[in-house]
Structures are given as structure tokens and as C-alpha cells.
C-alpha positions in Angstrom: -66.8 -19.2 24.4 -64.5 -16.2 24.6 -66.2 -12.8 24.8 -64.8 -9.7 23.3 -65.3 -5.9 23.3 -68.6 -6.0 21.4 -70.2 -8.4 23.9 -68.8 -6.5 26.8 -70.4 -3.2 25.4 -73.8 -4.9 25.3 -73.2 -6.4 28.8 -72.3 -3.1 30.4 -75.4 -1.3 29.0 -78.6 -3.1 27.9 -77.8 -6.5 29.5 -76.9 -5.0 32.9 -80.1 -2.9 32.9 -82.2 -5.9 32.0 -80.4 -8.0 34.7 -81.1 -5.4 37.4 -84.8 -5.4 36.3 -84.9 -9.1 36.6 -83.5 -9.0 40.1 -85.9 -6.3 41.2 -89.0 -7.9 39.8 -88.1 -11.5 40.6 -87.8 -12.4 36.9 -89.7 -11.9 33.7 -92.5 -14.0 32.2 -91.5 -16.5 29.6 -93.8 -14.9 27.0 -92.7 -11.3 27.6 -92.5 -9.6 24.1 -89.3 -7.7 25.0 -87.2 -10.9 25.2 -88.7 -12.6 22.2 -86.9 -12.6 18.9 -87.1 -9.1 17.5 -88.0 -7.6 20.9 -86.5 -4.5 22.5 -84.4 -6.6 24.9 -83.8 -9.5 22.5 -80.0 -9.0 22.2 -79.4 -8.2 25.9 -81.5 -11.2 27.0 -79.7 -13.6 24.6 -76.4 -12.5 26.0 -77.5 -13.0 29.6 -78.9 -16.4 28.7 -75.7 -17.4 26.9 -73.5 -16.3 29.8 -75.7 -18.1 32.3 -77.0 -15.1 34.2 -80.6 -16.1 33.7 -82.3 -19.5 34.1 -85.8 -20.7 33.4 -88.0 -21.5 36.5 -90.5 -24.0 35.1 -92.7 -23.9 38.3 -93.1 -20.1 37.9 -92.9 -20.1 34.1 -90.5 -17.2 34.4 -86.9 -16.4 33.6 -85.1 -15.5 36.8 -81.6 -14.0 37.6 -78.6 -16.2 38.7 -76.0 -15.0 41.2 -73.2 -13.3 39.2 -70.4 -14.7 41.4 -71.3 -18.2 40.3 -71.1 -17.3 36.6 -68.2 -14.8 36.6 -65.4 -17.4 36.4 -66.9 -18.9 33.2 -66.3 -15.6 31.4 -63.3 -14.1 33.2 -61.1 -17.2 33.7 -60.8 -18.0 29.9 -59.9 -14.4 29.2 -57.2 -14.4 31.9 -55.8 -17.7 30.5 -55.8 -16.3 27.0 -53.9 -13.2 28.3 -51.3 -15.3 30.0 -50.8 -17.3 26.9 -50.4 -14.2 24.8 -47.8 -12.8 27.3 -45.9 -16.0 27.2 -46.0 -16.1 23.4 -44.9 -12.5 23.3 -41.9 -13.3 25.4 -40.9 -16.2 23.2 -41.1 -14.0 20.1 -39.0 -11.3 21.8 -36.4 -14.0 22.7 -36.3 -15.2 19.1 -35.8 -11.7 17.8 -33.1 -11.1 20.4 -31.2 -14.0 19.0 -31.5 -12.6 15.5 -30.3 -9.2 16.7 -27.2 -10.8 18.2 -26.5 -12.5 14.9 -27.0 -9.2 13.0 -24.6 -7.2 15.2 -21.9 -9.9 14.7 -22.4 -10.0 11.0 -20.1 -8.2 8.5 -23.1 -6.4 7.1 -23.8 -4.7 10.4 -20.1 -3.9 10.9 -19.9 -2.2 7.5 -22.4 0.5 8.6 -20.9 2.9 11.1 -24.3 4.7 11.5 -27.9 3.5 11.8 -30.9 5.7 12.0 -33.7 4.7 14.4 -37.2 6.1 14.3 -40.2 6.1 16.7 -41.1 2.8 18.3 -37.8 1.2 17.1 -35.7 3.3 19.5 -36.6 1.9 22.9 -36.3 -1.8 21.9 -32.9 -1.1 20.3 -31.6 0.7 23.5 -32.9 -2.3 25.6 -31.1 -4.7 23.3 -27.7 -2.9 23.3 -27.8 -2.4 27.1 -28.5 -6.1 27.5 -25.4 -6.8 25.5 -23.2 -4.5 27.7 -20.3 -6.3 29.3 -18.1 -3.5 30.7 -19.4 0.0 30.9 -22.5 2.2 30.4 -22.3 6.0 30.1 -25.6 7.9 30.0 -26.4 11.6 29.8 -30.1 12.6 30.4 -30.8 16.3 29.9 -33.7 18.4 31.2 -36.0 16.7 33.7 -34.6 13.2 33.6 -36.8 10.1 33.9 -40.5 10.1 33.2 -42.7 8.2 35.7 -44.0 5.8 32.9 -40.4 5.0 31.9 -39.3 4.2 35.4 -40.0 0.5 35.8 -38.4 -0.4 32.4 -35.3 1.8 33.0 -34.7 0.3 36.5 -35.1 -3.3 35.3 -32.8 -2.7 32.3 -30.0 -0.9 34.1 -30.1 -2.8 37.4 -29.8 -5.9 35.3 -26.7 -4.6 33.7 -25.2 -3.5 37.0 -25.7 -7.0 38.5 -23.8 -8.5 35.6 -20.8 -6.4 36.7 -21.2 -3.5 34.2 -20.0 -0.2 35.6 -22.4 2.7 35.1 -22.2 6.5 35.2 -25.1 8.8 34.6 -25.2 12.5 34.2 -28.3 14.8 34.7 -28.9 18.5 34.9 -29.2 20.0 38.4 -33.0 20.4 37.9 -33.4 16.6 37.9 -32.8 16.5 41.6 -36.3 17.9 42.1 -38.0 15.1 40.0 -39.6 12.3 42.0 -39.1 9.7 39.2 -35.4 10.6 38.8 -34.8 10.3 42.6 -36.4 6.9 42.6 -34.3 5.8 39.7 -31.1 7.1 41.2 -31.8 5.4 44.5 -32.3 2.1 42.7 -29.2 2.2 40.5 -26.8 3.7 43.1 -27.8 0.9 45.5 -26.3 -1.5 42.9 -23.1 0.5 42.5 -23.9 3.1 39.8 -22.5 6.7 40.0 -24.8 9.7 39.3 -23.9 13.3 39.0 -25.6 16.6 37.9 -24.4 19.6 35.9 -25.7 23.1 35.6 -25.2 23.2 31.8 -27.5 22.0 29.1 -26.3 19.0 27.1 -27.8 16.5 24.6 -28.9 13.0 25.4 -26.2 10.4 25.0 -25.8 6.6 25.7 -22.4 4.9 25.2 -22.1 1.1 25.6 -18.7 -0.4 26.2 -17.2 2.5 24.3 -18.0 0.7 21.1 -21.5 2.1 20.3 -23.1 5.5 21.0 -26.7 6.5 20.7 -27.4 10.2 20.1 -30.5 12.2 19.1 -31.2 12.5 15.3 -33.1 15.0 13.3 -36.7 14.3 12.2 -39.9 16.1 11.4 -42.1 17.9 14.0 -43.1 15.5 16.8 -41.0 12.7 15.3 -38.5 10.8 17.5 -35.2 10.0 15.8 -32.0 8.5 17.2 -28.7 7.7 15.6 -26.6 4.7 16.6 -22.9 5.4 16.0 -20.3 2.6 15.7 -17.4 4.6 14.2 -14.6 4.2 16.7 -13.1 7.7 16.4 -16.5 9.4 16.8 -17.5 7.2 19.7 -14.2 8.1 21.4 -14.9 11.8 20.8 -18.3 11.5 22.4 -16.8 9.7 25.4 -14.3 12.5 25.8 -17.1 15.1 25.9 -18.9 13.0 28.5 -15.7 12.7 30.6 -15.2 16.5 30.5 -18.8 17.1 31.7 -18.5 14.4 34.3 -15.4 16.1 35.9 -17.4 19.4 36.2 -20.5 17.7 37.6 -21.5 17.2 41.2 -22.6 14.1 43.0 -26.3 13.4 43.1 -27.2 13.9 46.7 -29.6 16.2 48.5 -28.1 15.5 52.0 -25.0 17.6 51.8 -26.0 21.1 52.7 -22.9 22.8 51.3 -23.2 20.9 48.0 -26.9 21.9 47.7 -25.9 25.6 48.2 -23.2 25.3 45.5 -25.7 23.8 43.1 -28.2 26.6 43.8 -25.4 29.1 43.1 -24.6 27.3 39.8 -28.3 27.5 38.7 -28.4 31.2 39.6 -25.2 31.8 37.6 -26.7 29.9 34.6 -29.9 32.0 34.8 -27.7 35.2 34.8 -25.9 34.0 31.7 -29.2 33.3 29.9 -30.4 36.8 30.7 -27.1 38.5 29.7 -27.1 36.5 26.5 -30.6 37.8 25.7 -32.2 34.4 25.5 -36.0 34.1 25.5 -37.6 32.5 28.5 -38.5 29.2 26.7 -34.8 28.9 25.6 -33.5 29.7 29.1 -35.9 27.2 30.7 -34.8 24.5 28.3 -31.1 25.1 28.9 -31.6 24.9 32.7 -33.9 21.9 32.3 -36.8 23.5 34.1 -40.3 24.6 33.3 -41.0 28.1 32.0 -42.8 28.9 35.3 -39.7 27.8 37.4 -37.4 29.8 35.1 -39.6 32.9 35.6 -39.4 32.3 39.4 -35.5 32.3 39.1 -35.7 35.6 37.3 -38.0 37.0 39.9 -35.6 36.0 42.7 -32.8 37.8 40.8 -35.0 41.0 40.7 -35.5 40.8 44.4 -31.8 40.2 45.0 -30.8 43.2 43.0 -33.7 45.3 44.2 -35.2 46.1 40.8 -38.6 45.9 39.2 -38.0 45.2 35.5 -35.6 43.0 33.5 -34.2 46.1 31.9 -33.3 47.4 35.4 -31.9 44.0 36.3 -29.6 44.0 33.2 -28.4 47.5 34.0 -27.7 46.7 37.6 -25.9 43.5 36.9 -23.8 45.3 34.3 -23.0 48.1 36.7 -21.8 45.6 39.3 -19.8 43.6 36.8 -21.9 40.4 37.3 -21.3 37.9 34.4 -22.7 34.6 35.8 -19.3 33.1 35.2 -18.0 33.3 38.8 -15.8 30.3 39.7 -17.2 28.4 42.8 -14.9 28.4 45.8 -12.3 25.6 45.8 -13.9 24.1 49.0 -17.1 23.5 47.1 -15.4 22.0 44.1 -13.6 19.7 46.5 -16.9 18.1 47.4 -16.7 16.1 44.2 -13.3 14.6 45.1 -14.6 13.6 48.6 -18.1 12.2 47.6 -18.0 11.5 43.9 -17.3 7.8 44.2 -20.0 7.3 46.8 -22.8 9.0 44.7 
């Protein structure tokens, strides 16, 4: 017999308490009113008896406990087997649906629609499917804090698989992603397979482009609703690729080992913070555009106050204006040259 949540609930509470009592008192008499039908421990005793955790000792006329290690496999093994069968069946269903997806994308019906809206749980499987179909190139832009820990295994498996098929891949993050543990693990995994990764000080929207034939961008939905738009219209996909390329040229290789590069990145984040302050943006907006938490953004502002030796934001704005600080200073040519030297090795 397979046991489910209802039986486990009884087992974890009343049945476990009764079993411990049986062990401590060397069993319970056969005529004990608690274990008779309608008794206080009737349901718990019936479950222990069915599982095989109690047995009747005729000589002592008592129900006594049985070693759980002997019985465990009778309950756990069938559940494990059932789980393995469900996983196998799930994989077969996924493979069958993948075949249908391939047929749909090749059909005239699919080609007639240059746009497709994806919502909620449909987004991740769709991305996995189109990445699995990639044959030449993947371009991805991931704003703000980059990869979440829970997404890491799936992302690595999906994109490393594409790289091993010979697909080239370039990924763009914001500078703040360099501080994220999950992103660093992801970058280490994909660059080991030949991917290139860079970071940029500016805010940008999420973008995935597959083989320059389909792009996936954020859509508009209600509060808390995840919406994505799959774009197949060639001119619009080309336009999105051009935006990516322009950002890629301004970005810096993802490495924390080059001291001069790290200093340049810190200077770019400082300049971006200054631009947010001069533009009058609220802290939540500034934090989002830098891809950092509000607390980290507040720390950036605090560092600027110390640098300019002021106590308030009003004084900071006045002092930056007096000195002609705009936050749009062009980094030295030697720093920009780091991209040319190390971009291909990122």
C-alpha cells in the first residue's frame, strides 16, 4: 500500500507518540481500551499495525513494538519508486511537447504572427525551448542584480548546453552584478565554455536574442504579473540587436582581477550616482538604475558627501554645481583600452 500525506500526519503525531509509549512500557495489553475500536488511540494503533511497527506476542498477550529499520523500506521504497516513475513520465511528456513546439515554430501559422505574449509560468519553458533551438548565437542582457540563486542550476544547464553545441554567447550585466555570488558562479561556468560576459554602468531592460531571428523582451502586465513578448519581426529584432551591440561596445569585461579595471568601474558607478542626484531622482529610482539595493545606493551618496566634505544633499548639490561636476566625465583612454585587450578573454 502507498501512504500519503494524511497517513504521514497521523504517523508523525499520534502514532509516533503511541509507538514511543510501547517501546517504553514493553508493549500494551491486548485488551487495552485505548487501542480497541473507538478508543482514544484506535486510529494511531491501526496505522502502526498496518505498517508493521507492532506485532502480537502471544506468550505475553501483548502488542509489542518492532524495530523501525526493518519496516522502513516497506513504506519508503514504494514511494521512491513512484517518484522515479513520475519523473520519468514527466520527462517523456516534456519531450513530446518539445516535438510539438518544433512543429509549431515551423508552421505557417506561427510565422504569420510577428509577436507572441507570454505570461507567468509560460515564460521560463518558452525561453528554455528557444535556447535549446539556438544554432548560432545567443545575446542576453540581464539588468539589476543578475542571476537569482534558485535560477542558477537551470540557467547553467541551459546555456552551457548551447555553448557545447557550438553556439556563441555574449551576456551583458550591470556593474553591480559583480558583487552577486550567484552571478559570479554563473559567469565562471559559462566563460569556461567560451562565453563572453561584460558589465555596464547604465540601466537597461532585459533582452534575449536567439540567432538574430527571435527576441524576448519584457511586456506590460498588472501588479505582480510577469509578462514577456516574443518578437519575430526581422526589422525590430535587428534594431534590438543594434541596441545590444552599442551597449556591448561601451561595457567592460567581467573580471575582478584587473585592479585598473575595477577602479574604472567604481568611477563609472560614482558618476552614475552623481547623474542620478543631479537629475533629482528619488533614491528607489536611483538604486534601480544602478542595479543596487536602496541601502547600497544610500551608501554611495554618503561616500559622495564625505568626498565633497558636506553634510546634506542640498550642500552636496551646491558643491558639485560650484565645481562643475556633471557625472559625465569621460574615463581615461587607457582605461577604455582595457576592453580591447581583455574583452575576448572575458
